[in-house]
C-alpha positions as CSV (number, residue, x, y, z in Angstrom):
1,M,-144.0,185.3,-84.7
2,N,-143.9,188.7,-83.0
3,D,-140.1,188.7,-83.3
4,C,-140.1,188.0,-86.9
5,R,-142.8,191.1,-87.2
6,G,-140.6,193.5,-85.2
7,F,-137.6,192.3,-87.4
8,L,-139.7,193.2,-90.5
9,L,-141.0,196.3,-89.2
10,Q,-137.5,197.5,-88.2
11,I,-136.0,196.6,-91.8
12,C,-138.9,198.6,-93.5
13,A,-138.5,201.5,-91.1
14,Q,-134.8,201.5,-92.2
15,T,-135.8,201.7,-95.8
16,A,-137.9,204.7,-95.3
17,H,-135.4,207.1,-97.4
18,F,-135.9,204.9,-100.2
19,G,-139.2,206.8,-100.8
20,S,-142.8,205.7,-100.4
21,R,-143.1,203.4,-103.6
22,I,-139.9,201.4,-103.1
23,R,-140.5,200.7,-99.4
24,P,-143.5,198.5,-99.8
25,A,-141.9,196.6,-102.5
26,L,-138.7,195.9,-100.3
27,C,-140.9,194.9,-97.2
28,A,-142.7,192.5,-99.6
29,L,-139.6,191.0,-100.8
30,Y,-138.2,190.6,-97.2
31,K,-141.4,188.9,-96.3
32,S,-141.3,186.3,-99.2
33,Q,-137.6,185.7,-98.4
34,L,-138.7,185.2,-94.7
35,A,-141.3,182.6,-95.9
36,V,-139.1,180.6,-98.0
37,I,-136.3,180.4,-95.2
38,A,-139.3,179.3,-92.8
39,S,-140.3,176.8,-95.4
40,A,-136.8,175.1,-95.7
41,I,-136.5,174.7,-92.0
42,L,-139.8,172.9,-91.9
43,L,-139.0,170.5,-94.7
44,C,-135.6,169.8,-93.0
45,G,-137.2,169.0,-89.8
46,V,-139.8,166.7,-91.5
47,A,-137.1,165.0,-93.3
48,G,-135.2,164.5,-90.2
49,C,-138.1,162.4,-88.8
50,E,-138.3,160.2,-91.9
51,N,-134.5,159.8,-91.9
52,S,-134.5,158.6,-88.2
53,Q,-136.9,155.8,-89.1
54,A,-134.6,154.8,-92.1
55,D,-131.6,155.2,-89.8
56,I,-133.0,152.6,-87.3
57,V,-133.4,149.9,-89.5
58,G,-131.1,147.1,-88.9
59,K,-129.8,144.8,-85.9
60,W,-128.5,146.5,-82.4
61,S,-126.9,145.0,-79.6
62,T,-126.6,146.0,-76.1
63,G,-123.1,144.2,-76.0
64,G,-121.4,142.6,-72.8
65,E,-122.1,139.1,-71.3
66,N,-126.0,139.5,-71.3
67,A,-126.3,141.0,-74.8
68,M,-129.7,141.8,-76.0
69,V,-130.4,142.0,-79.7
70,W,-133.1,144.3,-81.2
71,E,-133.7,144.2,-84.8
72,F,-135.7,147.1,-86.6
73,V,-137.2,146.3,-89.9
74,K,-138.6,148.9,-92.5
75,D,-142.3,147.6,-92.1
76,S,-142.2,149.1,-88.6
77,S,-141.8,145.7,-87.1
78,V,-139.2,145.1,-84.4
79,L,-137.9,142.0,-83.1
80,I,-136.8,141.9,-79.3
81,G,-134.9,138.5,-78.7
82,S,-137.6,136.1,-79.7
83,T,-140.6,138.9,-79.2
84,R,-142.3,140.4,-82.1
85,G,-143.6,143.8,-81.8
86,K,-144.3,147.3,-83.7
87,Y,-142.6,150.6,-83.6
88,T,-143.7,154.2,-84.4
89,F,-141.8,157.5,-84.3
90,G,-142.8,160.6,-82.9
91,S,-140.6,163.6,-82.0
92,N,-137.2,162.0,-80.7
93,R,-139.3,159.4,-79.4
94,V,-139.9,155.7,-80.5
95,K,-143.0,153.8,-79.3
96,I,-142.3,150.0,-78.9
97,Q,-145.4,147.7,-78.8
98,T,-145.2,144.2,-77.9
99,P,-147.7,141.7,-76.5
100,G,-146.1,142.2,-73.0
101,G,-146.9,146.2,-73.2
102,T,-146.4,149.3,-74.7
103,T,-143.2,151.6,-73.8
104,V,-142.4,155.1,-75.3
105,Y,-138.7,155.8,-75.1
106,Q,-136.7,158.9,-75.6
107,M,-134.5,158.3,-78.4
108,D,-130.8,159.5,-79.1
109,L,-129.8,157.9,-82.5
110,T,-126.6,158.5,-84.4
111,Q,-125.1,156.4,-87.2
112,D,-123.7,153.7,-85.0
113,R,-125.3,154.4,-81.5
114,L,-128.7,154.2,-80.2
115,I,-129.8,155.1,-76.9
116,L,-133.4,154.7,-75.6
117,T,-134.3,156.2,-72.3
118,A,-137.4,154.9,-70.6
119,P,-140.1,157.1,-68.8
120,G,-138.4,155.9,-65.4
121,G,-135.0,157.1,-66.5
122,S,-133.4,153.9,-67.2
123,K,-131.3,153.8,-70.3
124,L,-130.7,150.8,-73.0
125,E,-127.4,151.5,-74.9
126,F,-127.0,149.6,-78.3
127,T,-124.4,149.6,-80.9
128,R,-125.3,148.9,-84.6
129,S,-124.6,145.0,-85.2
130,K,-122.1,144.5,-88.4
């Protein structure tokens, strides 16, 4: 916040030659533009979280000989093999709750790739099943 205030003061100081009546109006204009930009950034961040939940819906497979399949459903339920559970999102994290326990994974999600990193550092790498 101090960086923004310093930036605004610098802009306002540079407009001093416009006269005492114009300067406050320009400062108000810059402040309102800054508020609009900050709101847009915040809105994009919130929309990004919602998109992650929609993007994870579907079947994901670890591949290989002992492939593991996880299916995420819109209603926040997850099927891990034959075990049913629930999932919730946080900031780049997904919490999986099953009868066997709860784990919060660090999540890296792209269109066709999902990497879940457990608290101990082990990784589960999935590709979207067609």
